[in-house]
C-alpha positions as CSV (number, residue, x, y, z in Angstrom):
1,M,94.8,123.7,13.0
2,I,91.2,124.7,11.4
3,K,89.8,122.1,9.1
4,D,86.1,122.4,9.6
5,P,84.5,126.0,9.1
6,E,81.4,124.5,10.9
7,L,83.3,123.1,13.8
8,A,81.1,123.7,16.9
9,T,83.7,124.7,19.3
10,F,86.3,127.2,17.3
11,E,84.7,130.4,18.7
12,A,84.8,129.1,22.1
13,C,88.5,128.0,21.5
14,L,89.5,131.4,20.0
15,R,87.9,133.2,23.1
16,S,89.6,131.4,25.5
17,I,92.8,132.2,24.2
18,L,91.7,135.9,23.9
19,R,91.0,135.8,27.6
20,S,94.5,134.3,28.5
21,D,97.0,136.1,30.0
22,G,100.1,137.0,28.3
23,E,101.4,138.9,25.1
24,K,100.8,136.6,22.1
25,E,100.6,136.5,18.4
26,I,97.5,134.5,17.1
27,L,97.4,132.8,13.9
28,I,95.1,130.7,12.4
29,V,96.4,128.3,9.8
30,T,93.2,127.1,7.5
31,P,92.4,125.7,4.5
32,Y,89.3,128.4,4.6
33,P,90.2,131.7,5.4
34,E,87.7,133.8,4.0
35,K,84.7,131.4,6.0
36,L,86.5,131.5,9.2
37,R,87.3,135.5,9.1
38,A,83.6,135.9,8.7
39,R,83.2,134.3,12.1
40,V,85.1,136.3,13.8
41,P,84.9,139.8,12.5
42,L,85.5,141.0,15.9
43,Y,89.3,140.3,15.9
44,P,90.7,142.0,12.7
45,F,93.7,141.7,14.3
46,I,93.9,137.9,14.1
47,K,96.3,136.5,11.4
48,F,95.0,134.2,9.2
49,V,97.5,131.9,7.3
50,K,96.6,129.8,4.1
51,D,97.1,126.1,4.3
52,P,96.5,124.0,0.9
53,G,95.2,121.2,3.2
54,N,97.9,118.6,2.3
55,G,98.8,117.3,5.6
56,I,98.7,118.5,8.7
57,G,102.7,118.2,9.3
58,I,102.4,121.0,6.1
59,A,100.1,122.9,7.9
60,R,102.1,123.1,11.2
61,N,105.1,123.9,9.3
62,I,103.5,126.8,7.4
63,G,102.1,128.2,10.5
64,I,105.4,128.3,12.5
65,N,106.9,129.9,9.5
66,A,104.6,132.5,9.5
67,A,105.4,133.0,13.1
68,S,107.3,135.9,14.5
69,S,107.7,134.3,18.0
70,E,110.6,132.1,18.8
71,I,108.3,130.1,21.2
72,I,105.2,128.2,19.5
73,C,102.1,127.1,21.4
74,F,99.8,124.9,19.1
75,V,96.0,124.6,20.2
76,D,93.7,122.4,18.4
77,P,90.1,123.9,17.7
78,D,88.3,122.1,19.8
79,A,90.2,122.6,22.8
80,I,90.1,125.3,25.5
81,V,93.1,127.1,27.2
82,G,93.3,128.0,30.7
83,R,93.7,131.6,32.0
84,E,97.7,131.1,32.3
85,H,98.4,128.6,29.6
86,F,100.7,130.4,27.6
87,I,102.3,132.1,30.6
88,R,103.2,128.8,32.3
89,I,104.5,127.7,29.0
90,V,107.3,130.4,28.3
91,E,108.2,130.3,32.2
92,E,108.8,126.4,31.7
93,F,111.1,127.5,28.4
94,K,112.8,129.9,30.5
95,K,113.8,127.6,33.5
96,D,115.9,125.2,30.8
97,P,117.5,126.1,27.8
98,E,118.0,122.5,26.6
99,V,113.9,122.0,26.9
100,G,112.8,122.3,23.3
101,L,109.3,120.6,23.4
102,I,106.5,120.9,26.1
103,D,103.9,118.4,26.5
104,I,100.9,119.8,28.2
105,K,98.1,117.8,29.8
106,G,94.9,119.7,30.5
107,V,93.1,119.3,33.8
108,F,89.2,119.2,33.7
109,G,87.3,121.2,35.8
110,V,84.3,119.8,37.8
111,R,81.7,122.2,36.2
112,V,83.0,121.2,32.6
113,L,82.8,117.2,33.4
114,K,79.4,117.6,34.2
115,K,78.3,118.8,30.9
116,L,80.0,115.8,28.9
117,N,77.8,113.1,28.0
118,P,78.3,109.5,28.7
119,L,80.5,108.6,25.8
120,Q,82.7,111.7,26.7
121,K,83.3,110.8,30.0
122,L,84.4,107.4,29.1
123,D,87.2,109.4,27.1
124,V,88.2,111.1,29.8
125,L,88.3,107.9,31.9
126,L,90.6,106.5,29.6
127,W,93.3,109.2,29.3
128,R,93.2,109.2,33.1
129,R,93.7,105.7,33.9
130,G,94.8,104.1,30.6
131,R,98.1,103.1,29.1
132,V,98.3,107.1,28.1
133,A,98.1,108.0,31.5
134,R,100.3,105.2,33.3
135,V,103.2,105.2,30.7
136,L,103.2,108.0,27.9
137,E,102.9,110.6,30.2
138,K,106.3,109.8,31.6
139,N,108.0,108.8,28.2
140,P,110.8,111.3,27.9
141,Y,110.2,110.7,23.9
142,F,106.7,111.8,23.0
143,A,104.9,114.9,23.4
144,G,101.0,115.2,22.3
145,G,99.7,117.9,19.4
146,T,96.6,119.3,21.0
147,F,98.9,121.6,23.1
148,M,102.4,121.1,21.9
149,A,104.7,123.8,22.2
150,L,108.0,124.3,20.8
151,R,110.9,126.3,20.4
152,K,111.4,127.7,16.5
153,R,114.9,127.1,16.4
154,M,114.4,123.3,17.6
155,W,112.1,123.0,14.8
156,R,114.7,124.7,12.1
157,Q,117.5,122.3,13.6
158,I,115.7,118.9,13.1
159,G,114.2,119.9,9.9
160,G,110.4,120.6,11.1
161,F,107.6,118.5,10.9
162,W,107.2,115.5,8.2
163,Q,105.6,116.4,5.2
164,W,104.2,113.3,4.6
165,P,101.3,112.0,4.9
166,P,98.5,114.0,5.2
167,Y,97.1,112.2,8.2
168,G,98.4,112.2,12.4
169,S,101.2,110.9,14.0
170,D,103.2,114.0,13.0
171,D,103.5,114.7,16.8
172,Q,104.9,111.5,17.7
173,D,107.5,111.6,14.8
174,F,108.3,114.9,15.5
175,S,109.0,114.5,19.3
176,F,111.1,111.5,18.9
177,R,113.3,113.1,16.6
178,A,113.6,116.2,18.8
179,V,115.1,113.8,21.4
180,R,117.2,111.9,19.2
181,A,118.9,115.4,18.3
182,G,119.7,116.1,22.0
183,W,116.7,118.2,23.2
184,K,114.3,117.6,26.2
185,I,110.7,117.4,26.4
186,K,109.1,118.9,29.3
187,K,105.7,117.6,30.6
188,I,103.2,119.8,32.6
189,K,99.7,120.1,33.5
190,I,97.6,123.0,33.2
191,K,94.4,123.7,35.0
192,G,91.5,124.9,32.8
193,S,93.2,123.7,29.6
194,F,91.5,120.7,28.1
195,H,90.4,118.8,24.5
196,Y,86.3,118.2,24.1
197,P,86.3,114.4,24.0
198,R,84.4,113.6,20.4
199,P,80.5,113.4,21.5
200,T,79.0,111.0,19.0
201,L,80.3,107.7,17.9
202,R,80.5,108.8,14.3
203,E,82.9,111.6,15.3
204,L,84.9,109.3,17.6
205,F,85.3,106.8,14.6
206,K,86.3,109.6,12.3
207,E,88.7,110.6,14.9
208,Q,90.0,107.0,15.7
209,F,90.0,105.9,11.9
210,G,92.4,109.0,11.1
211,W,94.8,108.2,13.7
212,G,94.8,104.7,12.6
213,K,95.9,105.9,9.0
214,G,98.3,108.2,10.8
215,Y,100.0,105.5,12.7
216,A,100.2,103.1,9.4
217,C,102.6,105.9,8.1
218,I,104.9,105.6,11.6
219,I,104.8,102.0,10.9
220,V,106.5,102.4,7.8
221,K,108.7,104.9,8.4
222,Y,110.0,103.2,11.6
223,R,109.3,99.8,11.0
224,N,113.1,98.8,10.8
225,N,113.9,101.1,13.7
226,I,114.3,99.2,16.9
227,D,115.0,102.4,19.1
228,F,111.7,103.8,18.3
229,W,109.6,100.7,19.2
230,K,111.7,100.2,22.4
231,A,111.1,104.2,23.0
232,M,107.3,103.2,22.8
233,R,107.5,101.5,26.4
234,Y,104.9,98.5,25.6
235,H,104.6,96.0,28.5
236,F,107.8,93.9,28.4
237,M,105.8,90.6,27.4
238,F,105.2,92.3,23.9
239,Y,109.4,92.5,23.4
240,K,109.4,88.8,24.4
241,L,106.7,87.7,22.4
242,F,108.1,89.4,19.1
243,P,111.5,89.4,17.5
244,K,113.1,92.7,16.9
245,P,112.7,93.0,13.1
246,L,108.7,92.8,14.2
247,Y,108.4,95.0,17.1
248,W,105.9,97.1,14.9
249,M,103.3,94.4,14.6
250,I,102.9,95.2,18.7
251,P,100.5,98.4,18.1
252,V,98.6,96.0,15.2
253,M,98.4,92.9,17.8
254,R,97.2,95.6,20.8
255,A,94.5,96.9,18.8
256,M,93.2,93.3,17.9
257,A,93.1,92.2,21.3
258,A,90.9,95.5,22.2
259,P,87.8,92.8,23.7
260,I,90.5,91.6,26.4
261,G,91.8,95.1,27.3
262,G,88.2,96.6,27.2
263,L,87.1,93.7,29.4
264,I,90.1,93.8,32.0
265,N,89.7,97.6,32.2
266,G,86.0,97.8,32.5
267,I,85.9,95.4,35.4
268,K,89.1,97.2,37.2
269,W,87.5,100.5,36.9
270,K,83.9,99.5,37.7
271,K,83.0,100.5,34.7
272,L,81.2,97.8,32.0
273,A,80.1,100.5,29.4
274,F,84.3,101.1,28.8
275,F,84.1,97.3,27.0
276,P,82.0,98.2,24.1
277,Y,83.4,101.6,23.7
278,W,86.8,100.1,23.9
279,I,86.0,98.0,21.1
280,F,84.6,100.5,19.2
281,R,87.2,102.8,19.5
282,R,90.2,100.4,18.9
283,Y,88.8,98.5,15.9
284,A,88.2,101.7,14.0
285,F,91.5,102.8,14.8
286,L,92.6,99.3,13.6
287,L,90.4,99.8,10.5
288,G,92.3,102.9,9.8
289,L,95.6,101.6,10.7
290,L,95.2,98.4,8.1
291,I,93.6,100.6,5.2
292,G,96.8,102.6,5.6
293,L,99.3,99.8,5.9
294,A,97.5,98.6,2.8
295,T,97.9,101.8,0.7
296,W,101.6,102.5,1.9
297,G,103.0,99.3,3.3
298,K,104.5,98.1,0.2
299,R,106.4,101.4,-0.6
300,T,110.0,100.5,-1.4
301,S,111.4,103.9,-2.8
302,P,112.8,106.3,-0.1
303,H,110.7,109.0,1.2
304,P,112.2,112.5,2.6
305,A,110.0,111.7,5.5
306,D,111.7,108.4,6.4
307,K,114.8,109.9,7.5
308,T,114.9,109.9,11.2
């Protein structure tokens, strides 16, 4: 989903898709079709789909509805796909008809890693050794949005991506509902596919702040759904400390405890620069989370997105 027509990696992303093997239909969902079309004049066969900019879930639904293919592969505009990216995805879907969603983890090449700045390398370290690497990569309930791939008929069955709010966490909500509807999530790694980490503190703050506001909406929707919070697979001590009605407080407390986690992992990974990086990252997330909860937390009237 293209939001910023000035995004530096957009053209590199598109070139990687064009270079990849296999037949594909390329749709670019964006509020700025005219501006982006001017940036890719050599590719008139690419289809631009107008997105009103009312939320990422709405944008995903617009793109899927406009696509003619049964298999849908998302690629964020600041990501690069490997040569076999789409072929691998199609092969995995063919292996098991019960797989409705594929969660793709990219693999950085050595040449790419050398070009990353220190801030970006800390991000790569986190995604390799942090909780996401240890727990969520094996979690059968969740798939990430950067390279998410799905079957269109599954999307129809579960009612598409949520229409509310205009922030993230739509991937967590969607994948959880998919599994609850009886579909499987397949997790694979694809060499040469990767997501560019945020290169500056300003961009990192913007990303994490937005993620926090999106996660606030997850809390609002699932605050009374015990199964959802158990599916998150937090450390067992958190489930001991909090009563079931307050499981939704666990991510809030984990964000508040960022200095502890940053210090522990910084020492364990022998990378003390991780300590300030982690505090900055988590507190940006926490700020977005608290603002989101203050905005939507008191909502009492039912919303269509609250249905699970």
